[in-house]
Each structure stands twice: as structure tokens, then as C-alpha cells.
C-alpha positions as CSV (number, residue, x, y, z in Angstrom):
1,M,-14.5,-19.4,-12.2
2,A,-17.0,-16.8,-10.9
3,Y,-17.7,-13.6,-12.8
4,L,-19.4,-10.6,-11.4
5,S,-20.9,-7.7,-13.3
6,F,-21.4,-4.2,-11.9
7,P,-23.2,-2.1,-14.5
8,S,-22.6,1.7,-14.5
9,V,-19.5,1.4,-12.3
10,K,-16.2,3.0,-13.2
11,I,-12.9,3.7,-11.7
12,V,-12.4,7.5,-11.4
13,G,-9.2,7.6,-9.3
14,V,-6.4,5.6,-7.8
15,S,-4.4,6.7,-4.8
16,A,-1.6,5.1,-2.8
17,C,0.1,5.6,0.5
18,V,3.4,4.2,1.6
19,P,5.3,4.7,4.9
20,K,7.9,7.4,5.0
21,Q,10.5,5.3,6.9
22,V,12.9,3.4,4.6
23,E,14.8,0.4,5.9
24,S,17.7,-1.2,4.1
25,N,17.5,-5.0,3.7
26,W,21.2,-5.0,4.9
27,V,20.3,-4.0,8.4
28,S,18.1,-7.0,9.3
29,S,19.9,-9.0,11.9
30,L,17.4,-11.8,11.6
31,I,18.8,-12.9,8.2
32,P,22.5,-14.0,7.8
33,E,24.6,-11.7,5.6
34,D,24.9,-14.3,2.8
35,E,21.1,-14.8,2.7
36,R,20.6,-11.0,2.6
37,E,23.0,-10.8,-0.4
38,K,21.1,-13.6,-2.2
39,L,17.8,-11.9,-1.4
40,I,18.9,-8.6,-2.9
41,A,20.5,-10.2,-5.9
42,T,17.5,-12.4,-6.6
43,T,14.7,-9.8,-6.1
44,G,16.5,-6.5,-6.7
45,I,14.9,-5.2,-3.5
46,A,17.6,-3.5,-1.4
47,E,15.2,-1.5,0.8
48,K,11.7,-1.6,2.1
49,R,9.2,0.8,3.6
50,V,8.2,0.2,7.3
51,V,5.6,1.8,9.5
52,P,6.1,2.8,13.1
53,D,4.6,0.7,15.9
54,G,0.9,1.1,16.1
55,V,0.4,1.9,12.4
56,C,-1.4,-0.6,10.3
57,S,-2.5,-0.9,6.6
58,S,-5.9,0.6,7.4
59,D,-4.2,3.8,8.6
60,L,-2.4,4.1,5.3
61,C,-5.6,3.3,3.5
62,F,-7.4,6.1,5.4
63,E,-4.7,8.6,4.5
64,S,-4.8,7.6,0.8
65,A,-8.6,7.7,0.7
66,E,-8.7,11.1,2.3
67,K,-6.2,12.5,-0.2
68,L,-8.1,11.0,-3.2
69,I,-11.5,12.2,-2.0
70,E,-10.1,15.7,-1.5
71,E,-8.4,15.7,-5.0
72,L,-11.6,14.6,-6.6
73,G,-13.6,17.2,-4.7
74,W,-16.2,14.6,-3.6
75,N,-18.7,14.8,-0.8
76,K,-18.0,11.7,1.4
77,S,-21.7,11.1,2.0
78,E,-22.2,10.6,-1.7
79,I,-19.6,7.8,-2.1
80,E,-21.1,4.4,-2.5
81,A,-18.0,2.3,-2.4
82,L,-14.2,2.4,-2.1
83,I,-12.0,-0.6,-2.9
84,F,-8.9,-1.2,-0.7
85,V,-6.1,-3.3,-2.0
86,S,-3.0,-4.1,0.1
87,Q,0.3,-5.9,-0.3
88,T,0.8,-6.2,3.4
């Protein structure tokens, strides 16, 4: 297993961005109703967030980063690194 060390590095903020549009798992016509029931019963996930056409995870990342940078009062030119994590 590889280990990396970054001295003098710290996490000073975390931000998230999720799509506004909520879609029920019941409306998907691609999955038969009995499978939808099983999915919801098994996972407990009855709805999901979806983005409009043309929007991708990097768009959400950008919005999230902009908000975080503004809240922290940082100058963008002084930022050395941002870490992006997605569950896309």
C-alpha cells in the first residue's frame, strides 16, 4: 500500500453541491415496479437528485468551490490546491 505525506497541509473547509431537481425512484420506467420496490426496501433510497441536460459534476464542483472560497474570504490566486471528490 502506498502512503503519501504532505507536511504543513490542512483541511480548512468542506463544501458540497447537489442538484435542485429531485426525482422519485418510483418514476423510472426502465425498472419494473417489483424491482423498484425491492431497490427502495433494500437501500432505503426513495429519491435521487438529478441534473438537467448539459450539467456535469464539474459544474457542481465549480459552484461548490466558488461558495467555499467566498465563505473563507480567500483570494483565488493564493490557493495552491483544491480536492474534488465525486460520487457520480
